[in-house]
A tleap script that builds the chain and sets N, CA, C and O, in Angstrom:
source leaprc.protein.ff14SB
mol = sequence {
  NMET VAL GLN LYS THR ASN SER HIE GLN VAL
  GLU LEU LYS GLY ASP LEU LEU MET ILE ARG
  ASP LYS THR GLY ASN ILE LEU ARG ALA THR
  THR VAL PRO VAL TRP ASN ALA ILE GLU ARG
  ALA ASN GLU THR VAL ALA ARG ILE LEU GLU
  TRP GLU ALA LYS ALA GLN ARG GLU ILE VAL
  THR GLN VAL LEU LYS SER LYS CLYS
}
set mol.1.N position { -24.761 59.127 -15.151 }
set mol.1.CA position { -24.389 58.496 -15.583 }
set mol.1.C position { -22.681 58.526 -15.660 }
set mol.1.O position { -22.139 59.602 -15.913 }
set mol.2.N position { -22.071 57.619 -15.490 }
set mol.2.CA position { -20.295 57.183 -15.320 }
set mol.2.C position { -19.881 57.208 -16.282 }
set mol.2.O position { -20.751 57.198 -17.152 }
set mol.3.N position { -18.878 57.239 -16.645 }
set mol.3.CA position { -18.082 56.222 -17.967 }
set mol.3.C position { -16.840 56.259 -17.910 }
set mol.3.O position { -16.376 57.394 -18.024 }
set mol.4.N position { -15.926 55.226 -17.738 }
set mol.4.CA position { -14.618 55.050 -17.346 }
set mol.4.C position { -13.229 54.346 -17.928 }
set mol.4.O position { -12.754 53.239 -18.179 }
set mol.5.N position { -12.983 55.445 -17.959 }
set mol.5.CA position { -11.495 54.862 -19.001 }
set mol.5.C position { -10.543 54.806 -17.500 }
set mol.5.O position { -10.707 54.963 -16.291 }
set mol.6.N position { -8.997 54.325 -18.905 }
set mol.6.CA position { -8.312 53.766 -17.931 }
set mol.6.C position { -7.775 54.331 -16.618 }
set mol.6.O position { -7.501 53.728 -15.580 }
set mol.7.N position { -7.662 56.055 -17.004 }
set mol.7.CA position { -7.068 56.727 -16.086 }
set mol.7.C position { -8.185 57.557 -15.549 }
set mol.7.O position { -7.796 58.222 -14.589 }
set mol.8.N position { -9.436 57.743 -15.844 }
set mol.8.CA position { -10.193 59.050 -16.044 }
set mol.8.C position { -11.737 58.403 -16.020 }
set mol.8.O position { -12.137 57.347 -16.510 }
set mol.9.N position { -12.270 59.168 -15.458 }
set mol.9.CA position { -14.071 58.949 -15.454 }
set mol.9.C position { -14.573 60.016 -15.439 }
set mol.9.O position { -14.377 61.004 -14.732 }
set mol.10.N position { -15.238 59.815 -16.237 }
set mol.10.CA position { -16.727 60.652 -17.073 }
set mol.10.C position { -17.554 60.979 -16.524 }
set mol.10.O position { -18.330 60.024 -16.518 }
set mol.11.N position { -18.127 62.072 -15.793 }
set mol.11.CA position { -19.486 61.819 -14.653 }
set mol.11.C position { -20.444 63.100 -15.005 }
set mol.11.O position { -20.262 64.280 -14.708 }
set mol.12.N position { -21.852 62.313 -15.954 }
set mol.12.CA position { -22.803 63.589 -16.137 }
set mol.12.C position { -24.113 63.018 -14.894 }
set mol.12.O position { -24.659 61.985 -14.507 }
set mol.13.N position { -24.109 64.816 -14.600 }
set mol.13.CA position { -24.959 64.306 -13.020 }
set mol.13.C position { -26.244 66.054 -13.912 }
set mol.13.O position { -26.172 67.244 -13.604 }
set mol.14.N position { -26.863 65.611 -14.599 }
set mol.14.CA position { -27.993 66.725 -15.203 }
set mol.14.C position { -26.741 66.778 -16.366 }
set mol.14.O position { -26.109 66.012 -17.094 }
set mol.15.N position { -26.860 68.632 -15.922 }
set mol.15.CA position { -26.363 69.542 -17.300 }
set mol.15.C position { -24.628 69.684 -16.930 }
set mol.15.O position { -23.699 70.153 -17.587 }
set mol.16.N position { -24.704 68.933 -15.328 }
set mol.16.CA position { -22.917 68.323 -14.802 }
set mol.16.C position { -21.559 67.787 -15.731 }
set mol.16.O position { -20.718 66.927 -15.472 }
set mol.17.N position { -21.635 68.181 -16.257 }
set mol.17.CA position { -20.394 66.892 -17.268 }
set mol.17.C position { -18.643 67.594 -16.541 }
set mol.17.O position { -17.891 68.486 -16.933 }
set mol.18.N position { -18.585 66.336 -14.992 }
set mol.18.CA position { -17.575 66.320 -14.934 }
set mol.18.C position { -16.478 64.989 -15.022 }
set mol.18.O position { -16.757 63.795 -14.913 }
set mol.19.N position { -14.830 65.765 -15.310 }
set mol.19.CA position { -13.779 64.898 -15.692 }
set mol.19.C position { -12.968 64.566 -14.424 }
set mol.19.O position { -12.426 65.533 -13.889 }
set mol.20.N position { -12.790 63.312 -13.835 }
set mol.20.CA position { -12.096 62.638 -12.741 }
set mol.20.C position { -11.220 62.246 -13.217 }
set mol.20.O position { -11.003 61.950 -14.392 }
set mol.21.N position { -10.336 62.184 -11.930 }
set mol.21.CA position { -8.673 61.058 -12.212 }
set mol.21.C position { -9.147 60.107 -11.480 }
set mol.21.O position { -10.134 60.322 -10.776 }
set mol.22.N position { -8.639 59.094 -11.505 }
set mol.22.CA position { -8.134 57.489 -10.713 }
set mol.22.C position { -8.690 58.085 -9.038 }
set mol.22.O position { -9.210 57.221 -8.332 }
set mol.23.N position { -8.600 59.161 -8.599 }
set mol.23.CA position { -8.367 58.850 -7.740 }
set mol.23.C position { -9.943 59.970 -6.757 }
set mol.23.O position { -10.394 59.979 -5.611 }
set mol.24.N position { -10.206 60.613 -7.859 }
set mol.24.CA position { -11.450 61.273 -7.530 }
set mol.24.C position { -11.413 62.647 -7.925 }
set mol.24.O position { -12.471 63.235 -8.150 }
set mol.25.N position { -9.931 63.419 -8.072 }
set mol.25.CA position { -10.150 64.644 -8.166 }
set mol.25.C position { -10.983 65.168 -9.633 }
set mol.25.O position { -10.990 64.471 -10.648 }
set mol.26.N position { -11.329 65.846 -9.586 }
set mol.26.CA position { -11.979 66.913 -10.419 }
set mol.26.C position { -10.792 67.477 -11.111 }
set mol.26.O position { -10.156 68.420 -10.640 }
set mol.27.N position { -10.561 67.016 -11.996 }
set mol.27.CA position { -9.523 68.174 -13.055 }
set mol.27.C position { -10.925 69.009 -13.913 }
set mol.27.O position { -10.804 70.229 -13.800 }
set mol.28.N position { -12.028 68.646 -14.619 }
set mol.28.CA position { -12.988 70.231 -15.041 }
set mol.28.C position { -13.942 69.595 -15.565 }
set mol.28.O position { -13.933 68.726 -16.437 }
set mol.29.N position { -15.134 70.270 -14.749 }
set mol.29.CA position { -16.304 70.452 -14.901 }
set mol.29.C position { -16.447 71.464 -15.754 }
set mol.29.O position { -15.704 72.345 -16.187 }
set mol.30.N position { -18.252 70.959 -15.996 }
set mol.30.CA position { -18.485 71.976 -17.466 }
set mol.30.C position { -19.798 71.695 -17.853 }
set mol.30.O position { -20.074 70.627 -18.398 }
set mol.31.N position { -21.214 73.160 -17.460 }
set mol.31.CA position { -21.997 72.309 -17.950 }
set mol.31.C position { -22.567 72.880 -19.891 }
set mol.31.O position { -22.413 73.770 -20.727 }
set mol.32.N position { -23.155 71.769 -19.680 }
set mol.32.CA position { -23.960 71.646 -20.804 }
set mol.32.C position { -25.521 71.199 -20.915 }
set mol.32.O position { -26.305 70.713 -20.101 }
set mol.33.N position { -25.605 71.507 -22.024 }
set mol.33.CA position { -27.029 72.056 -22.266 }
set mol.33.C position { -27.492 70.314 -22.024 }
set mol.33.O position { -26.831 69.301 -22.249 }
set mol.34.N position { -28.927 70.477 -21.463 }
set mol.34.CA position { -29.571 69.223 -21.118 }
set mol.34.C position { -30.113 68.194 -22.028 }
set mol.34.O position { -30.271 67.050 -21.602 }
set mol.35.N position { -30.466 68.562 -23.476 }
set mol.35.CA position { -30.925 67.938 -24.110 }
set mol.35.C position { -29.506 68.041 -25.618 }
set mol.35.O position { -29.617 67.703 -26.797 }
set mol.36.N position { -28.605 68.496 -25.053 }
set mol.36.CA position { -27.309 67.795 -25.620 }
set mol.36.C position { -25.918 66.760 -24.757 }
set mol.36.O position { -24.802 66.421 -25.151 }
set mol.37.N position { -26.777 66.483 -23.262 }
set mol.37.CA position { -25.873 66.626 -22.605 }
set mol.37.C position { -25.279 65.003 -22.715 }
set mol.37.O position { -24.055 64.879 -22.676 }
set mol.38.N position { -26.153 63.718 -22.856 }
set mol.38.CA position { -25.359 62.809 -23.104 }
set mol.38.C position { -24.437 62.563 -24.185 }
set mol.38.O position { -23.561 61.704 -24.086 }
set mol.39.N position { -24.628 63.437 -25.448 }
set mol.39.CA position { -23.657 63.318 -25.968 }
set mol.39.C position { -22.584 64.071 -26.318 }
set mol.39.O position { -21.855 64.007 -27.307 }
set mol.40.N position { -22.584 65.095 -24.984 }
set mol.40.CA position { -21.355 65.706 -25.573 }
set mol.40.C position { -20.467 64.814 -23.976 }
set mol.40.O position { -19.358 65.217 -23.623 }
set mol.41.N position { -21.184 63.635 -23.208 }
set mol.41.CA position { -20.351 62.882 -22.439 }
set mol.41.C position { -20.188 62.172 -23.149 }
set mol.41.O position { -18.962 62.166 -23.044 }
set mol.42.N position { -20.377 61.488 -23.864 }
set mol.42.CA position { -19.824 60.490 -25.078 }
set mol.42.C position { -18.629 60.928 -26.070 }
set mol.42.O position { -17.781 60.274 -26.677 }
set mol.43.N position { -18.914 62.299 -25.982 }
set mol.43.CA position { -17.441 62.888 -26.905 }
set mol.43.C position { -16.285 63.106 -26.742 }
set mol.43.O position { -15.320 62.940 -27.487 }
set mol.44.N position { -16.437 63.764 -25.031 }
set mol.44.CA position { -15.876 63.816 -24.260 }
set mol.44.C position { -15.127 62.115 -24.245 }
set mol.44.O position { -13.906 62.117 -24.403 }
set mol.45.N position { -15.845 60.632 -24.055 }
set mol.45.CA position { -14.801 60.050 -23.765 }
set mol.45.C position { -13.801 59.923 -24.292 }
set mol.45.O position { -12.668 59.623 -23.916 }
set mol.46.N position { -14.652 60.389 -26.063 }
set mol.46.CA position { -14.313 59.545 -26.828 }
set mol.46.C position { -12.480 59.902 -27.152 }
set mol.46.O position { -11.600 59.131 -27.535 }
set mol.47.N position { -12.420 61.302 -26.830 }
set mol.47.CA position { -11.899 62.459 -26.603 }
set mol.47.C position { -10.294 62.106 -25.197 }
set mol.47.O position { -9.191 62.650 -25.234 }
set mol.48.N position { -10.688 61.270 -24.368 }
set mol.48.CA position { -9.857 61.226 -23.739 }
set mol.48.C position { -9.593 59.723 -24.317 }
set mol.48.O position { -8.515 59.780 -24.909 }
set mol.49.N position { -10.026 58.651 -24.379 }
set mol.49.CA position { -9.163 57.874 -24.896 }
set mol.49.C position { -8.415 57.555 -26.025 }
set mol.49.O position { -7.565 56.669 -26.106 }
set mol.50.N position { -8.896 58.575 -27.171 }
set mol.50.CA position { -8.026 59.210 -27.956 }
set mol.50.C position { -6.428 59.881 -27.402 }
set mol.50.O position { -5.496 59.690 -28.184 }
set mol.51.N position { -6.109 60.662 -26.063 }
set mol.51.CA position { -5.659 61.063 -26.031 }
set mol.51.C position { -4.563 60.216 -25.436 }
set mol.51.O position { -3.343 60.284 -25.585 }
set mol.52.N position { -5.598 59.093 -24.451 }
set mol.52.CA position { -4.984 57.583 -23.348 }
set mol.52.C position { -3.762 57.132 -24.722 }
set mol.52.O position { -2.532 57.193 -24.726 }
set mol.53.N position { -4.422 56.831 -25.439 }
set mol.53.CA position { -3.846 56.193 -26.935 }
set mol.53.C position { -2.590 56.554 -27.212 }
set mol.53.O position { -1.611 55.839 -27.000 }
set mol.54.N position { -2.562 57.763 -27.734 }
set mol.54.CA position { -1.488 58.289 -27.853 }
set mol.54.C position { -0.386 58.806 -26.959 }
set mol.54.O position { 0.674 59.060 -27.531 }
set mol.55.N position { -0.456 59.019 -25.571 }
set mol.55.CA position { 0.135 58.886 -24.268 }
set mol.55.C position { 0.927 58.263 -24.582 }
set mol.55.O position { 2.079 58.647 -24.785 }
set mol.56.N position { 0.334 56.648 -24.756 }
set mol.56.CA position { 0.787 55.407 -24.177 }
set mol.56.C position { 1.720 55.065 -25.658 }
set mol.56.O position { 2.915 54.773 -25.614 }
set mol.57.N position { 0.869 55.173 -27.033 }
set mol.57.CA position { 2.196 55.554 -27.803 }
set mol.57.C position { 3.392 55.901 -27.684 }
set mol.57.O position { 4.380 55.214 -27.944 }
set mol.58.N position { 3.352 57.294 -27.171 }
set mol.58.CA position { 4.500 57.910 -26.974 }
set mol.58.C position { 5.259 57.734 -25.795 }
set mol.58.O position { 6.263 58.447 -25.793 }
set mol.59.N position { 5.134 57.098 -24.893 }
set mol.59.CA position { 5.821 56.242 -24.154 }
set mol.59.C position { 6.229 55.032 -24.059 }
set mol.59.O position { 6.887 54.538 -23.143 }
set mol.60.N position { 5.683 54.340 -25.396 }
set mol.60.CA position { 6.099 53.156 -25.973 }
set mol.60.C position { 6.950 53.397 -26.959 }
set mol.60.O position { 7.774 52.571 -27.351 }
set mol.61.N position { 6.720 55.250 -27.710 }
set mol.61.CA position { 8.652 55.210 -28.408 }
set mol.61.C position { 9.241 56.206 -27.590 }
set mol.61.O position { 9.643 57.249 -28.105 }
set mol.62.N position { 9.320 56.040 -26.598 }
set mol.62.CA position { 10.451 56.586 -25.893 }
set mol.62.C position { 11.216 55.350 -25.019 }
set mol.62.O position { 12.365 54.935 -24.867 }
set mol.63.N position { 10.402 55.158 -24.735 }
set mol.63.CA position { 10.798 53.130 -23.888 }
set mol.63.C position { 12.094 52.537 -25.578 }
set mol.63.O position { 13.254 52.126 -25.602 }
set mol.64.N position { 11.350 52.735 -26.374 }
set mol.64.CA position { 11.944 52.177 -28.011 }
set mol.64.C position { 13.075 52.554 -28.651 }
set mol.64.O position { 13.808 51.899 -29.391 }
set mol.65.N position { 13.161 54.030 -28.178 }
set mol.65.CA position { 14.280 54.543 -28.514 }
set mol.65.C position { 15.729 54.547 -27.648 }
set mol.65.O position { 16.880 54.783 -28.017 }
set mol.66.N position { 15.056 54.110 -26.071 }
set mol.66.CA position { 16.147 54.170 -24.795 }
set mol.66.C position { 16.591 52.826 -25.587 }
set mol.66.O position { 17.810 52.909 -25.738 }
set mol.67.N position { 16.298 52.104 -25.928 }
set mol.67.CA position { 16.752 50.918 -25.896 }
set mol.67.C position { 18.009 50.261 -27.006 }
set mol.67.O position { 18.674 49.229 -27.098 }
set mol.68.N position { 17.832 51.724 -27.840 }
set mol.68.CA position { 18.962 51.373 -28.983 }
set mol.68.C position { 20.208 52.107 -29.011 }
set mol.68.O position { 21.058 51.849 -29.863 }
savepdb mol mol.pdb
quit
């Protein structure tokens, strides 16, 4: 199972959960219990989306401050 966000990819293979960047480099890999793997993958995607949104808001805030 592979789920993509704007700048990351969460990949689940059996009990191995991997987070990759756009170029395919593994940023983090961990094993998860098989009975909980899909839920953990979905939680990871949600956290990454939240982090990306926060980073985007901070960039916009910095740009707006620099234009003042």
